[in-house]
LONU-136974 format. One line per 5 residues: number of its first residue (from 1); for each residue x negated, y, z of C-alpha. Coordinates in steps of 0.02 Angstrom, whole numbers, m for minus. Last residue first. Example, Ala and Ser with C-alpha at 12.3 -4.5 7.8 and 13.67 -1.06 7.14 Angstrom:
2> m684/m53/357 | m615/m225/390
END
This chain:
578> m4582/8146/1097 | m4594/8083/1277 | m4727/8199/1356 | m4712/8209/1544 | m4846/8081/1583
573> m4975/8204/1649 | m5142/8141/1586 | m5266/8106/1724 | m5421/8213/1746 | m5414/8236/1936
568> m5362/8417/1908 | m5210/8349/1817 | m5206/8343/1628 | m5096/8421/1495 | m5101/8328/1329
563> m5228/8389/1203 | m5167/8491/1054 | m5137/8440/874 | m5089/8264/923 | m5105/8118/803
558> m4957/7998/816 | m4980/7812/786 | m4842/7682/779 | m4850/7493/796 | m4968/7474/944
553> m4989/7293/994 | m4938/7224/1163 | m4805/7104/1096 | m4932/7020/981 | m5062/6995/1119
548> m5206/7116/1111 | m5385/7099/1045 | m5332/7125/863 | m5237/7281/917 | m5402/7356/977
543> m5478/7349/803 | m5317/7408/722 | m5313/7559/840 | m5491/7604/792 | m5448/7589/607
538> m5291/7694/638 | m5402/7831/710 | m5500/7836/547 | m5342/7837/442 | m5268/7977/549
533> m5423/8083/521 | m5416/8060/332 | m5229/8094/328 | m5247/8255/427 | m5391/8322/322
528> m5285/8443/220 | m5222/8515/384 | m5392/8596/419 | m5377/8655/600 | m5484/8511/665
523> m5621/8553/540 | m5697/8420/427 | m5868/8342/409 | m5806/8166/445 | m5937/8141/581
518> m5901/8314/654 | m5713/8282/653 | m5740/8119/748 | m5860/8202/871 | m5728/8332/917
513> m5627/8192/996 | m5459/8139/926 | m5300/8173/1026 | m5198/8014/1012 | m5017/7973/1055
508> m5000/7785/1036 | m4828/7710/1006 | m4771/7540/1068 | m4607/7454/1028 | m4450/7463/1131
503> m4293/7359/1142 | m4119/7433/1160 | m4043/7514/1006 | m4140/7429/868 | m4127/7461/681
498> m4270/7585/681 | m4386/7555/828 | m4346/7631/996 | m4507/7705/1066 | m4616/7654/1211
493> m4767/7753/1268 | m4955/7739/1256 | m5073/7880/1296 | m5239/7912/1213 | m5357/8056/1243
488> m5531/8102/1177 | m5541/7964/1047 | m5707/7966/955 | m5795/7894/1108 | m5699/7730/1103
483> m5764/7668/1271 | m5597/7689/1362 | m5490/7621/1222 | m5443/7455/1302 | m5390/7547/1460
478> m5247/7627/1362 | m5168/7457/1333 | m5174/7412/1519 | m5104/7583/1565 | m4957/7555/1447
473> m4890/7407/1548 | m4789/7292/1437 | m4650/7182/1503 | m4589/7051/1379 | m4404/7033/1344
468> m4436/6980/1165 | m4376/7149/1102 | m4504/7238/1213 | m4481/7309/1389 | m4597/7455/1431
463> m4658/7491/1609 | m4695/7674/1645 | m4575/7692/1794 | m4647/7542/1885 | m4823/7606/1861
458> m4958/7492/1792 | m5032/7318/1800 | m5153/7326/1946 | m5247/7174/2010 | m5267/7166/2199
453> m5389/7052/2288 | m5311/6956/2433 | m5427/6806/2415 | m5291/6697/2338 | m5252/6828/2205
448> m5134/6975/2224 | m5023/7050/2089 | m4983/7222/2022 | m4853/7355/1989 | m4860/7529/2065
443> m4712/7624/2138 | m4800/7618/2307 | m4656/7554/2413 | m4701/7580/2596 | m4659/7429/2704
438> m4547/7457/2856 | m4443/7298/2863 | m4295/7381/2777 | m4408/7437/2635 | m4479/7612/2631
433> m4488/7749/2498 | m4302/7790/2501 | m4315/7841/2685 | m4440/7978/2642 | m4327/8055/2510
428> m4187/8060/2639 | m4299/8136/2773 | m4364/8277/2662 | m4431/8415/2778 | m4611/8369/2735
423> m4618/8196/2656 | m4659/8057/2777 | m4780/8009/2917 | m4895/7937/2786 | m4963/7759/2781
418> m5144/7747/2842 | m5100/7654/3003 | m5028/7506/2906 | m4888/7437/2797 | m4897/7411/2610
413> m4789/7373/2458 | m4847/7336/2280 | m4706/7315/2154 | m4707/7151/2059 | m4820/7038/1957
408> m4834/6856/2012 | m4835/6793/1832 | m4659/6722/1849 | m4598/6891/1913 | m4632/6958/2087
403> m4488/7040/2181 | m4596/7142/2301 | m4782/7105/2313 | m4857/7113/2487 | m4988/7212/2583
398> m5023/7222/2770 | m5150/7327/2864 | m5299/7312/2982 | m5312/7123/2994 | m5334/7104/2806
393> m5406/7262/2730 | m5350/7255/2549 | m5464/7181/2419 | m5527/7278/2271 | m5467/7367/2115
388> m5489/7201/2022 | m5551/7142/1853 | m5735/7161/1897 | m5718/7068/2060 | m5837/7123/2198
383> m5914/7009/2328 | m6065/7094/2406 | m6012/7268/2350 | m5841/7246/2433 | m5708/7309/2312
378> m5592/7433/2393 | m5406/7431/2429 | m5280/7544/2515 | m5369/7713/2519 | m5259/7870/2511
373> m5213/7936/2649 | m5075/7812/2602 | m4949/7939/2534 | m5084/8016/2423 | m5101/7847/2341
368> m5230/7708/2342 | m5349/7601/2242 | m5535/7567/2239 | m5662/7516/2109 | m5843/7467/2126
363> m6016/7510/2059 | m6176/7464/2148 | m6297/7543/2025 | m6430/7430/1949 | m6397/7456/1764
358> m6299/7292/1759 | m6180/7362/1890 | m6155/7520/1787 | m6116/7424/1627 | m6003/7295/1709
353> m5880/7425/1773 | m5888/7513/1605 | m5850/7350/1512 | m5710/7307/1633 | m5618/7467/1582
348> m5571/7568/1736 | m5402/7566/1821 | m5336/7733/1885 | m5373/7870/2011 | m5522/7781/2083
343> m5701/7739/2033 | m5836/7719/2163 | m6023/7737/2131 | m6148/7674/2260 | m6334/7698/2285
338> m6362/7839/2163 | m6539/7911/2168 | m6575/7854/1990 | m6424/7951/1926 | m6511/8095/1837
333> m6475/8020/1663 | m6662/8024/1623 | m6696/7947/1793 | m6573/7806/1758 | m6653/7767/1590
328> m6829/7769/1663 | m6781/7656/1809 | m6695/7526/1699 | m6779/7367/1760 | m6812/7433/1936
323> m6632/7487/1973 | m6566/7340/1873 | m6636/7206/1988 | m6485/7197/2107 | m6492/7032/2202
318> m6328/6947/2251 | m6390/6783/2174 | m6254/6738/2049 | m6168/6906/2019 | m6326/7012/2029
313> m6429/6893/1923 | m6293/6887/1791 | m6281/7077/1786 | m6469/7094/1762 | m6469/6964/1623
308> m6327/7053/1533 | m6421/7217/1551 | m6582/7137/1486 | m6495/7069/1331 | m6411/7236/1295
303> m6578/7326/1316 | m6663/7208/1192 | m6523/7233/1064 | m6525/7422/1087 | m6714/7424/1061
298> m6696/7323/900 | m6546/7424/836 | m6634/7591/851 | m6686/7717/984 | m6526/7814/952
293> m6430/7666/1021 | m6507/7694/1194 | m6457/7878/1198 | m6280/7835/1142 | m6267/7705/1280
288> m6318/7834/1412 | m6192/7963/1348 | m6052/7834/1335 | m6084/7779/1515 | m6072/7956/1582
283> m5918/7994/1477 | m5831/7835/1535 | m5883/7869/1715 | m5802/8041/1715 | m5645/7985/1622
278> m5620/7836/1739 | m5613/7945/1896 | m5755/7989/2013 | m5845/7958/2175 | m6034/7970/2176
273> m6127/7921/2334 | m6318/7933/2335 | m6339/8110/2268 | m6516/8178/2275 | m6441/8354/2265
268> m6575/8409/2143 | m6538/8270/2019 | m6348/8254/2031 | m6333/8443/2048 | m6436/8479/1892
263> m6347/8346/1788 | m6175/8411/1837 | m6226/8590/1799 | m6286/8547/1625 | m6135/8435/1590
258> m6002/8562/1642 | m5897/8470/1771 | m5888/8625/1882 | m5879/8674/2064 | m5985/8537/2142
253> m5995/8531/2332 | m6134/8425/2407 | m6080/8333/2564 | m6211/8268/2686 | m6191/8121/2807
248> m6141/8122/2991 | m6046/7957/2982 | m5865/8015/2993 | m5905/8187/2924 | m5953/8120/2754
243> m5804/8002/2751 | m5694/8154/2785 | m5760/8254/2638 | m5792/8116/2511 | m5665/7975/2520
238> m5538/8075/2619 | m5528/8245/2533 | m5592/8176/2368 | m5449/8050/2351 | m5317/8157/2437
233> m5339/8299/2311 | m5382/8470/2383 | m5566/8423/2360 | m5557/8440/2171 | m5672/8310/2090
228> m5859/8344/2109 | m5879/8322/2296 | m6045/8229/2291 | m6089/8126/2444 | m6267/8116/2511
223> m6304/7965/2620 | m6430/7965/2763 | m6297/7970/2900 | m6237/7801/2840 | m6114/7713/2724
218> m6074/7527/2721 | m5930/7473/2610 | m5787/7349/2629 | m5752/7377/2814 | m5792/7560/2779
213> m5616/7581/2713 | m5550/7548/2889 | m5658/7692/2953 | m5592/7827/2836 | m5416/7757/2841
208> m5410/7767/3032 | m5469/7948/3029 | m5344/8004/2897 | m5185/7920/2959 | m5227/7951/3142
203> m5252/8138/3111 | m5080/8136/3031 | m5037/8145/2847 | m4877/8231/2789 | m4848/8218/2601
198> m4764/8375/2538 | m4642/8341/2398 | m4594/8499/2305 | m4417/8568/2303 | m4383/8607/2121
193> m4488/8730/2019 | m4632/8609/2002 | m4793/8616/2101 | m4818/8432/2127 | m4892/8305/2250
188> m4907/8428/2392 | m5028/8375/2528 | m4980/8421/2706 | m5126/8397/2823 | m5164/8359/3006
183> m4989/8314/3063 | m4999/8272/3248 | m5006/8088/3295 | m5185/8096/3358 | m5161/8253/3461
178> m5205/8429/3409 | m5296/8550/3524 | m5201/8684/3619 | m5323/8829/3605 | m5354/8950/3748
173> m5442/9098/3669 | m5624/9144/3693 | m5634/9324/3636 | m5788/9390/3546 | m5704/9363/3379
168> m5753/9307/3205 | m5688/9321/3027 | m5846/9353/2926 | m5864/9173/2862 | m5686/9176/2794
163> m5713/9335/2692 | m5577/9467/2716 | m5690/9613/2759 | m5822/9553/2636 | m5716/9529/2481
158> m5854/9470/2363 | m5904/9345/2498 | m5774/9226/2421 | m5657/9111/2516 | m5543/9260/2546
153> m5400/9305/2661 | m5213/9334/2636 | m5086/9353/2777 | m4920/9263/2758 | m4741/9316/2723
148> m4806/9400/2567 | m4789/9568/2480 | m4909/9559/2336 | m5077/9646/2309 | m5176/9521/2413
143> m5098/9375/2320 | m5152/9428/2146 | m5313/9504/2215 | m5369/9337/2287 | m5326/9231/2136
138> m5494/9215/2048 | m5597/9247/2206 | m5532/9092/2294 | m5391/9095/2422 | m5365/9076/2608
133> m5180/9091/2649 | m5124/9124/2828 | m4965/9101/2929 | m4906/8961/2814 | m4725/8939/2758
128> m4752/8766/2680 | m4600/8774/2565 | m4622/8954/2508 | m4807/8918/2489 | m4770/8773/2373
123> m4657/8881/2265 | m4789/9016/2266 | m4916/8892/2199 | m4799/8848/2056 | m4769/9032/2014
118> m4956/9065/2016 | m4990/8925/1893 | m5073/8771/1968 | m5260/8748/1942 | m5304/8790/2124
113> m5207/8638/2187 | m5153/8683/2363 | m5225/8621/2529 | m5101/8639/2673 | m5193/8625/2840
108> m5095/8595/3001 | m5143/8695/3155 | m5228/8649/3320 | m5359/8786/3300 | m5493/8654/3267
103> m5377/8587/3130 | m5367/8757/3044 | m5555/8775/3064 | m5577/8606/2978 | m5496/8659/2815
98> m5565/8836/2824 | m5742/8766/2839 | m5708/8647/2694 | m5653/8787/2578 | m5803/8892/2631
93> m5920/8746/2592 | m5852/8752/2414 | m5740/8658/2294 | m5630/8774/2191 | m5490/8867/2274
88> m5333/8853/2379 | m5308/8853/2566 | m5147/8858/2667 | m5128/8870/2856 | m4979/8794/2946
83> m4931/8810/3128 | m4924/8648/3229 | m5032/8710/3374 | m5036/8898/3375 | m5105/9033/3260
78> m5077/9207/3329 | m5226/9311/3278 | m5329/9260/3430 | m5302/9079/3378 | m5359/9112/3200
73> m5513/9202/3263 | m5555/9057/3380 | m5537/8935/3234 | m5648/9047/3126 | m5787/9044/3256
68> m5764/8858/3288 | m5783/8818/3103 | m5932/8933/3078 | m6022/8863/3231 | m5974/8688/3176
63> m6058/8718/3008 | m6219/8786/3084 | m6239/8639/3203 | m6197/8512/3068 | m6331/8591/2960
58> m6293/8710/2816 | m6376/8688/2647 | m6395/8809/2502 | m6484/8746/2346 | m6536/8875/2216
53> m6426/8913/2066 | m6529/9063/2015 | m6502/9144/2184 | m6400/9024/2293 | m6235/8945/2238
48> m6300/8768/2229 | m6194/8695/2368 | m6221/8601/2530 | m6116/8558/2684 | m6187/8444/2821
43> m6377/8439/2820 | m6432/8345/2976 | m6489/8451/3124 | m6350/8409/3246 | m6350/8222/3201
38> m6264/8122/3340 | m6188/8264/3443 | m6125/8354/3288 | m6063/8188/3220 | m5958/8163/3377
33> m5897/8343/3367 | m5834/8314/3190 | m5738/8160/3248 | m5659/8259/3390 | m5603/8393/3267
28> m5531/8255/3153 | m5439/8169/3296 | m5532/8023/3373 | m5454/7850/3360 | m5358/7742/3483
23> m5351/7894/3597 | m5475/7960/3727 | m5600/8066/3632 | m5761/8159/3669 | m5808/8068/3829
18> m5684/7928/3859 | m5731/7852/3692 | m5898/7925/3638 | m5992/7759/3639 | m5855/7693/3521
13> m5897/7816/3382 | m6051/7738/3299 | m5987/7560/3322 | m5830/7603/3224 | m5909/7538/3063
8> m5912/7359/3130 | m6011/7238/3020 | m5983/7053/3061 | m6023/7011/2879 | m6039/7173/2782
3> m6226/7143/2770 | m6351/7277/2813 | m6476/7332/2682
END
């Protein structure tokens, strides 16, 4: 394996400068054409939508043919440089072909969250004003039967005449190709009834971030990425789809997180790069640990000892023995082929981070925001820190902490080529996000160590101030519960205790897992069991409280009857305040 020392990820594109691109970076269409020239016969886009769930793979040559064909059709049908094209639907090769075809036609792509209600999507469409909307089977007829200001086409072959792959032309239109500073994508961060924020990301933003991130991680044309999380989200869009294209690798599109399907695609897809969020990795780790415990206390004790030994060897000597030591366990979990797993979208419990590394999988965390394309930090595999979301890319960007307190914690601010162009048609909102010296204010709290590794504390707006003037970050408390399998959801918020009118104490809102009800032999809808369930959850809370500082401890527990609403990247929407 190559070392990161003196590694230059741009070495694969520099021979094409002056041939396929002339700017500081290639645009996304130019980047795709570089990979086409390098690996024309490599598998590019893959799914398991064939007969009986069979594998379907398209090579780079086949994918670019589809992309260019659709781009020509769009141009013939009036799309010009800078026009907007919207796409919404579950992950699929068709989704990705539309995404890149819009860029090959010189347009701007507007990916929409497929899980939004129709009214929310229409609010985004009214803001974006696209010429075309490409939509999944579930919502095609809804839009096709309405009077729209845009034309509606399908990502599904069920509607043959409107199907993206069938839109071709014999004409060869003149297409004004995008330039590096052109807006490549507008990503909407909400679908609310007010004016939505559309984050404008240029070709430079996205391409530079994809290569700068590789300074902390080596990926190659032989890797297989798994697009399991929704690809409309900045995290999957950049760290899976665009990273795949940047090196000529393969992208497998997953449409569902159903366990049976996930296991099949991990195994048959020979996935080497798995990017996920804490909930995904928590469930995966909990499943493996449960299987080991079922073999008895003696076996579990031996395995725990070996995992600790494996982790120690990796940290001290840089050798990763876990893959050989735990081969049978990894194969049973269908993750033996994994080379690297990356967690983003929120801090991960240290125990989960350690677990995967001890099992022989190079497991790291990263951090970023939609407004930063999104990657800002990433743990180098050769020198990762379990408590950190990684180091920022010194020499390629800047990061500083605004107004740090005595512990060095303050708001994280950044400057670099990955920072957005601004919010679409919202100049005043854009200006509020930057300091006078041009740093983007992330809204996240954290601190930097001497080696420029970032430690996250929480969101500025979520911070709770206790009676003693202590700052509490609810995300840190929630992280302590990540391996408590009988708790499906927990969110911590402040509440004003009786007799106080200013200071806050901590309340936990908990939605118990089905496994807790099964263990107790009671039904969730049986109100007679409420006290029993609450007592069991309180025991878990008490256990965690003993590990926390006095001012961090939860003093009120509320059991939820229904789960809190989650985003499509499996994060709880913090709009609850009871």
